[in-house]
N, C-alpha and C positions, 0 to 999 in steps of 0.2 A: 439543437445538436450540441454535444459536448465533445471537446477535443482535449486529450490528455497527452502530456509530453514528459517522459521520465528523463532524468539525468543523474549523474553522480556515480555511475558504475565504473568499474575498472579492475586493475590487477592489484591485489593486496596480499601481503604475507599473512600466514596463519597467526592469529592473535591480534591482528590489526582491526581497524574500524573503518567504516564507510558510512556516509549519510546520503541516502537517495532522496531525490526531490521529484515531485510530480506537479506540474503546473497545469491547471485546468482553465479552459476558455469556453465561454458560452454558458448561459443559464445562471443560476444562483448557487454558487459554489458552497456557501456556508450551510445550505440546507442538505447537501449531499452526504449520504453515507459513503465513506471512502474505504478502499481496501488495498492491501498489497498481497501479491501472490508471487510464486516463483515456479519455474519449470526447468528442471535439469534434463540433459539429453537422455532420451529413452524413458522418461518418467512423466507421469501426469502432472497437471498444474496443481500446486500445493498452496493452500491458504497460509498466510503469515500473520496478518493483523488487520483489524478493522476499527474504524472510528466513526461513531454516529454523527449525523448532521445536527445542526442547531447549536445553541449556545453552550451546551454542556461539553464534557470531555469524556464521555463514555467510550471506553476502548475494550477490545478483547484481543489477546495475542495467543497464537497457537502454543500449546504446551511445549512443543519441541524447541521453540526459540524463546520462550518467555524468560525474562531475566537478561537476555542478550539483545533482543530487538525491541525497539520502542517506536510506536506510531504517534505522530502529532500533526497538527495543522496550523497554518497561519491564514486565516480567512482574508486578511487585508491583502495578502499576496496570492490568493487563490491557489495555495500550495499545500500539499500534504507531504510529510517526510517519513522516512523509515531510517532510524538510527540503528546501525548494526555494529555490535561490539563483539570482541572475542571470536572473531570469524575463524572458521576452520574449512578444510577442503570440501566438506559435505555441503557447505553453503554455496558452492559454485553453481550458478544457474543464471538464467535470464529472469530478471525481476520485472513484474508488471504492476502498475497501479490501475485501479478500476473505480468507477463511480456508479452509485445507485441512487439516482434522484428520487425524492418522495413522489408517489403516484397519486396521492389524494390528500384531503385535509387531515385525515386521521394520521397519516404518516408524517405530515408536516408537524403535527402537534406531538407525536410520539416517535421521535427518531429511533431507528433501530440499528442494531449491529448485524452485519451480513457476512457470513462465513462461506457461503456457497457461491462458487464462481458463476453458476448459471443464473444467479439472481442479479448480477451486475449488468448494466445496460451499455456501458462505455468502457473501453480499454485503451491503454496506451500501447506503443509499439514495443516497449520493453527496453531494459538496459542490462548489459552483461556484467555480471560480477564473477570474477575469477580469484580464487584464494589459493595461493601456492603454499605447499607444505614444506 
């Protein structure tokens, strides 16, 4: 069982920055593909960024936020981050991290990037980000 806990959300003015953190407990964090999503009121959950497990640094960021949002991880701290810059009011949402552990030897050897929410097995409770204009 994997438990995820997000932090770092809050109220920020437009143009500002926030860094979200997600600490994982349980299992082998370094092998997990991790992702960040967000959900604004009345909208479906939206993919933000993913980072493959393993020793590499393969990442993919949604085109809508590419250049402003950056995903990274610190395996020694079992933590994945989402650095968010140049925030605007449309970034207001609850932000969630998610974990997709490898399911077999092939996935261990070939870490993947996962953009689909339904493929993630574990989710945090979310952290609210509010951007004032």
